[in-house]
C-alpha positions in Angstrom: -10.2 -31.7 -22.3 -7.5 -34.4 -22.5 -4.1 -32.9 -23.3 -5.1 -29.4 -22.5 -3.5 -27.4 -19.7 -5.8 -27.3 -16.7 -6.6 -23.7 -15.6 -5.3 -24.6 -12.1 -1.8 -24.3 -13.5 -2.6 -20.8 -14.8 -3.6 -19.9 -11.2 -0.3 -21.2 -9.9 1.8 -19.2 -12.4 -0.1 -16.0 -11.9 0.3 -16.3 -8.1 4.0 -17.1 -8.7 4.4 -13.9 -10.7 2.7 -11.8 -8.0 4.9 -13.3 -5.3 8.0 -12.8 -7.4 7.3 -9.1 -7.8 5.7 -8.2 -4.5 7.7 -10.4 -2.1 10.9 -10.0 -4.2 10.5 -6.2 -3.8 10.1 -6.7 0.0 13.2 -9.0 0.1 15.2 -6.3 -1.7 15.0 -4.1 1.5 18.6 -4.8 2.3 19.8 -3.3 -0.9 18.3 0.1 0.1 19.6 0.2 3.6 22.9 2.1 3.0 21.5 4.4 0.3 18.7 5.4 2.6 21.1 6.0 5.5 23.3 8.2 3.3 20.5 10.2 1.5 18.1 10.5 4.4 20.7 10.8 7.2 19.6 7.8 9.2 21.6 5.4 11.3 21.5 1.6 11.2 19.1 1.4 14.2 16.6 3.5 12.4 16.6 1.5 9.2 16.4 -1.7 11.2 13.4 -0.3 13.0 11.7 0.3 9.6 12.2 -3.4 8.8 11.0 -4.5 12.3 7.8 -2.4 12.1 7.1 -3.6 8.6 7.3 -7.2 9.8 4.9 -6.4 12.7 2.4 -4.7 10.4 2.7 -7.5 7.9 2.1 -10.1 10.6 -0.8 -8.3 12.3 -2.5 -8.0 9.0 -2.5 -11.7 8.3 -5.6 -12.9 10.3 -7.6 -10.0 8.9 -6.4 -10.7 5.4 -7.5 -14.3 6.0 -11.0 -13.2 7.0 -11.2 -10.8 4.0 -10.1 -13.7 1.7 -12.7 -16.0 3.2 -15.3 -13.3 2.5 -14.3 -11.6 -0.8 -11.9 -14.2 -2.4 -8.2 -14.2 -3.0 -8.4 -12.6 -6.4 -9.7 -9.2 -5.1 -7.3 -9.1 -2.1 -4.2 -10.2 -4.1 -5.0 -7.6 -6.9 -5.5 -4.7 -4.5 -2.5 -5.7 -2.5 -0.3 -5.8 -5.6 -1.5 -2.3 -6.6 -0.9 -0.9 -3.0 2.7 -2.1 -3.0 3.4 -0.7 -6.5 1.9 2.8 -5.7 3.7 2.9 -2.4 7.0 2.2 -4.1 6.2 5.0 -6.6 5.6 7.5 -3.7 8.8 6.4 -1.9 10.7 7.8 -4.8 9.9 11.3 -3.6 10.6 11.0 0.2 12.9 13.5 1.8 12.4 12.7 5.5 12.8 9.5 7.5 9.2 9.8 8.8 7.8 9.7 5.3 9.7 6.5 4.6 8.3 5.0 7.8 4.8 5.8 6.7 5.1 4.6 3.1 7.0 1.5 4.0 4.3 0.6 6.5 1.8 0.9 3.6 4.1 -1.4 1.6 3.8 -3.9 4.4 0.0 -3.9 4.3 0.2 -4.7 0.6 2.8 -7.4 1.1 0.6 -8.9 3.8 -2.2 -9.3 1.3 0.0 -10.7 -1.4 1.2 -13.5 0.9 0.9 -17.3 1.5 -2.5 -16.7 2.9 -4.0 -15.9 -0.5 -1.8 -18.5 -2.2 -2.6 -21.4 0.1 -6.4 -20.7 -0.3 -6.1 -20.6 -4.1 -4.1 -23.9 -4.2 -6.5 -25.6 -1.8 -9.5 -24.5 -4.0 -7.9 -25.5 -7.3 -5.9 -28.6 -6.5 -7.0 -32.0 -5.3 -4.0 -33.6 -7.0 -0.4 -32.4 -7.1 -1.2 -29.9 -4.3 2.4 -30.2 -2.9 3.9 -29.4 -6.3 1.6 -26.5 -6.8 2.5 -25.1 -3.3 6.1 -25.5 -4.2 5.9 -23.6 -7.5 3.8 -20.9 -5.9 6.4 -20.5 -3.1 9.2 -20.5 -5.6 8.0 -17.0 -6.5 9.6 -15.8 -3.3 12.9 -17.5 -4.3 12.9 -16.1 -7.8 12.1 -12.7 -6.4 15.0 -13.0 -4.1 17.3 -14.1 -6.8 16.3 -11.6 -9.4 15.2 -8.4 -7.6 17.7 -8.3 -4.8 20.9 -8.4 -6.9 19.0 -6.5 -9.6 18.2 -3.7 -7.2 21.9 -3.6 -6.1 23.0 -3.3 -9.8 20.4 -0.6 -10.6 21.3 1.4 -7.5 25.0 1.1 -8.5 24.2 2.2 -12.1 21.6 4.9 -11.3 20.4 5.6 -7.8 18.0 4.2 -5.2 15.1 6.5 -6.3 15.2 5.3 -9.9 15.4 1.7 -8.7 12.4 1.8 -6.5 10.5 3.6 -9.2 11.2 0.7 -11.6 10.0 -1.8 -9.0 6.8 0.2 -8.6 6.2 0.4 -12.4 6.7 -3.4 -12.7 4.0 -4.0 -10.2 1.5 -1.4 -11.5 1.9 -1.8 -15.2 2.6 -5.5 -15.5 1.8 -7.6 -12.5 -1.4 -5.9 -11.3 -3.3 -6.3 -14.6 -2.2 -9.9 -15.0 -3.4 -10.8 -11.5 -6.7 -9.0 -12.0 -7.6 -10.5 -15.4 -6.3 -14.0 -15.1 -6.8 -15.0 -11.4 -10.0 -16.8 -10.3 -11.0 -17.8 -6.8 -12.5 -21.2 -7.5 -13.0 -23.6 -10.4 -16.8 -22.9 -10.2 -16.0 -19.5 -11.8 -14.7 -21.2 -14.9 -17.3 -24.0 -14.8 -14.6 -26.5 -14.0 -13.6 -29.0 -11.3 -10.4 -28.8 -9.4 -7.4 -30.5 -10.8 -7.8 -34.2 -9.8 -11.6 -33.9 -9.7 -14.0 -33.5 -6.8 -12.9 -35.6 -3.8 -15.3 -36.7 -1.2 -13.4 -38.3 1.7 -16.4 -39.3 3.9 -20.1 -38.9 4.2 -19.8 -35.9 6.4 -17.3 -34.0 4.3 -18.2 -30.4 3.4 -18.0 -28.5 0.1 -15.8 -25.4 0.1 -18.8 -23.1 0.5 -20.1 -25.1 3.5 -16.9 -25.0 5.5 -17.3 -23.1 8.8 -15.1 -20.5 10.5 -13.1 -21.3 13.6 -12.6 -19.1 16.6 -9.2 -18.2 17.8 -9.9 -19.7 21.3 -10.7 -23.0 19.7 -7.5 -22.9 17.6 -5.5 -22.3 20.8 -6.8 -25.6 22.2 -5.3 -27.6 19.4 -1.8 -29.1 19.6 -1.5 -29.2 15.8 -2.0 -25.4 15.6 0.7 -24.7 18.3 3.2 -27.1 16.9 2.8 -25.6 13.4 2.7 -22.0 14.6 5.7 -22.0 17.0 8.2 -23.6 14.5 6.9 -21.2 11.8 7.7 -18.3 14.1 11.2 -19.7 14.5 11.4 -20.1 10.8 10.6 -16.4 10.4 13.2 -15.5 13.0 16.0 -17.3 11.2 15.1 -16.5 7.5 13.4 -13.2 6.7 14.3 -11.8 10.1 17.9 -12.8 10.7 19.2 -13.6 7.2 17.4 -11.2 5.0 18.1 -8.3 7.3 21.5 -9.1 8.7 23.3 -11.6 6.3 24.9 -8.8 4.2 26.2 -6.7 7.2 27.3 -10.0 8.9 29.2 -10.9 5.8 30.9 -7.5 5.7 31.7 -7.8 9.4 33.4 -11.1 8.7 35.6 -9.2 6.2 34.1 -10.3 2.9 33.9 -8.0 -0.1 30.8 -6.8 -1.8 31.5 -9.2 -4.7 31.8 -12.2 -2.4 28.8 -11.2 -0.4 26.7 -10.7 -3.6 27.8 -14.1 -4.9 26.8 -15.8 -1.6 23.4 -14.1 -1.7 22.8 -15.2 -5.3 23.9 -18.8 -4.6 21.6 -18.9 -1.5 18.7 -17.6 -3.6 19.3 -20.0 -6.4 19.5 -23.0 -4.0 16.4 -21.6 -2.3 14.4 -22.0 -5.5 15.6 -25.6 -5.9 14.8 -26.3 -2.3 11.3 -24.8 -2.6 10.5 -26.9 -5.7 11.9 -30.0 -4.2 9.9 -29.7 -1.0 6.8 -29.3 -3.1 7.5 -32.5 -5.0 8.6 -34.5 -2.0 5.5 -33.8 0.1 3.3 -35.3 -2.6 5.0 -38.6 -1.9 6.5 -38.4 1.7 5.6 -37.1 5.1 5.4 -33.3 5.4 6.1 -33.6 9.1 9.3 -35.7 8.6 10.5 -33.3 5.9 10.1 -30.4 8.3 12.1 -32.1 10.9 14.9 -32.7 8.4 14.7 -29.1 7.2 15.1 -27.6 10.6 18.0 -29.8 11.7 19.7 -29.0 8.4 19.1 -25.3 9.0 20.7 -25.6 12.4 23.8 -27.1 10.8 24.0 -24.3 8.2 23.8 -21.6 10.9 26.6 -23.4 12.8 28.7 -23.1 9.7 28.0 -19.4 9.4 29.3 -18.8 12.9 32.8 -19.8 11.7 32.5 -18.6 8.1 35.6 -16.4 8.1 36.8 -17.7 4.7 35.0 -17.6 1.3 34.6 -21.4 1.0 32.7 -21.7 4.3 30.5 -18.7 3.5 29.6 -20.3 0.1 29.0 -23.7 1.7 26.6 -22.0 4.2 24.8 -20.3 1.3 24.3 -23.6 -0.5 23.0 -25.5 2.6 20.9 -22.7 4.0 19.5 -21.9 0.6 18.1 -25.4 0.1 16.2 -25.2 3.4 15.4 -21.4 3.4 11.8 -21.2 2.3 11.4 -25.0 1.9 9.4 -25.0 5.1 6.4 -23.2 3.6 5.0 -25.9 1.3 5.0 -28.7 3.9 3.7 -26.4 6.7 0.9 -25.2 4.4 0.0 -28.7 3.4 -0.1 -29.9 7.0 -2.4 -27.0 7.8 -4.8 -27.8 5.0 -4.9 -31.5 6.2 -5.3 -30.8 9.9 -8.0 -28.1 9.3 -9.7 -29.4 6.2 -13.2 -29.0 7.6 -12.8 -25.3 8.2 -12.4 -22.1 6.1 -8.7 -21.9 6.2 -8.1 -18.2 5.3 -8.2 -17.1 8.9 -6.1 -20.1 10.1 -3.4 -19.5 7.5 -3.5 -15.8 8.5 -2.8 -16.7 12.1 0.1 -19.0 11.0 1.5 -16.2 8.8 1.2 -13.8 11.8 3.4 -16.1 13.8 6.0 -16.1 11.0 6.1 -12.3 10.8 6.3 -11.9 14.6 9.4 -14.2 14.4 10.7 -12.2 11.5 10.3 -8.9 13.4 12.2 -10.4 16.4 14.8 -11.8 14.0 15.4 -8.4 12.5 15.6 -6.5 15.8 17.2 -8.8 18.4 20.4 -9.7 16.4 20.9 -6.0 15.6 20.5 -5.1 19.3 23.0 -7.9 20.3 25.4 -6.7 17.6 25.2 -3.1 19.0 25.8 -4.5 22.5 28.6 -7.1 21.9 30.0 -6.1 18.5 29.3 -9.3 16.7 26.4 -11.6 15.7 27.7 -14.8 17.5 25.1 -14.8 20.3 22.3 -14.3 17.9 23.5 -17.2 15.7 23.9 -19.5 18.8 20.3 -18.6 19.9 19.1 -19.3 16.3 20.7 -22.8 16.4 19.0 -23.7 19.7 15.5 -22.5 18.7 15.7 -24.2 15.2 16.5 -27.5 17.0 13.4 -26.8 19.2 11.3 -26.3 16.0 12.5 -29.7 14.7 11.5 -31.4 17.9 8.0 -29.8 17.9 7.4 -31.0 14.3 8.5 -34.4 15.4 5.8 -34.5 18.0 3.0 -33.7 15.5 0.7 -36.5 14.5 0.7 -37.7 10.9 -2.5 -36.4 9.2 -3.4 -39.9 8.0 -3.3 -41.2 11.6 -5.3 -38.3 12.8 -8.0 -39.0 10.2 -8.0 -42.8 10.4 -11.4 -43.1 12.1 -13.0 -41.1 9.4 -11.4 -43.2 6.7 -12.7 -46.4 8.3 -16.2 -44.9 8.4 -16.2 -44.0 4.8 
C-alpha cells in the first residue's frame, strides 16, 4: 500500500464537496434577499426573519442529527441531507407567496443541518489518527470555497438571468452531481473498506475503547463539564459574529457606508478567499500547536477586525477588514472540533458535536436578528458592532481558561 492514496483522503474530499455545495448554497442567502423582496413583495424584516428561523431550525436539528449519525452513520445522513437541500431549492423556484418561501427554506435548513460539521467531524475522527487537524481544515475549507464560488456566482447568475434560474441551478448541482458522489464514495468507517484509519490503530491506555464501544453521554452530564461550556459559549459567539452578523448584514452594512456593488462584491470575494487560507492554516497549525491558544489568537484578531469595520468609510479600510476577518472567519471550527474530540474521546461524539453546533446556530440566529433590530431602531450598525467586539473578547478569555488536553489526560498517559 506504500505510495497509494489512503481512502481517508477520499472521505475528506467528498465531504469537502458536499460542504461546498450545501453550505455554499446556504451562504448565498444574501444574494437572494433583494430579488425576493422585489418579486414576493417582502420587506427587510421579513427576509431577515427567514434567515433567523433557518438558523434556529438548523441549530435545533444538530443534537438530533448527532444521535442519528451515531446510530445510522454519517454517510446516510449526509446523503439524504444533500438531496433534501437540492430538492428544496428546486421547489423554491416555483414559489409565489412569502409563506411558501418560509416553509421551503425551513426544509433547506433541516438539510443543511444534516450536511454540517457534525457529520464531518465524526467522519474525520473515524478515519484519521494522523493529520487530523489538516483533515478538519480541508473539510472546513468546503465552507470557504462555497462562500467564494457560490455567493458571487449567484449574484452574477441573478444579474444575467433571474433568481429563479439561479436557485434551480443550485438545486441541480446538488441533486445531479453532489448527491450521487456522496452516496457512492463516502464510507462511515475504515472497517467498511477493510482498512485501518490513517496513522493506524492507536491505543492510548489499557482502558481505551474502540469506536463501537464508546458510550453515549447525557446532556445533564455535559452541562457539568467546564470544557463543554467553554467550548460551547465561544462557539455561539463565533456564530453571532460570522454566519449571523457578517453573512446576513455585511452587504447591507457596506451599502449603508456608501460603497458600490462592485466594491462590496470585491470585499466579499477577498474575505472568502482569505477565509479559505485561514481555514487551511488553522488545520495545519493545530497538528503542531495548541488549539486552545490558536482560538485565543483568532478571537482577539476577530475583535480587531470588527473594530476596523466600525470605521470603514473608505475602500481601503473595508478591504483591510475583509482580509483580516477572512483569515479568522471559519478558522475557529477546526481547533474547536479537535479540542472536542480530545476532551470527549471516550464518548460517541455525534451528539456532543450536535450540541456544540446548536450553540453556533443559536448565536447565528441572534447575530442575524439583533443587528437588524438595532439598525431599524438607531439607523446604523454601530451598537451591534461594539457588542460583537465585547463578546468576542469574552470568547477569547473563555478559551484561555480551558485546560490543555495533554494536561487533562496526563494521569492516563502515566498509567499506560
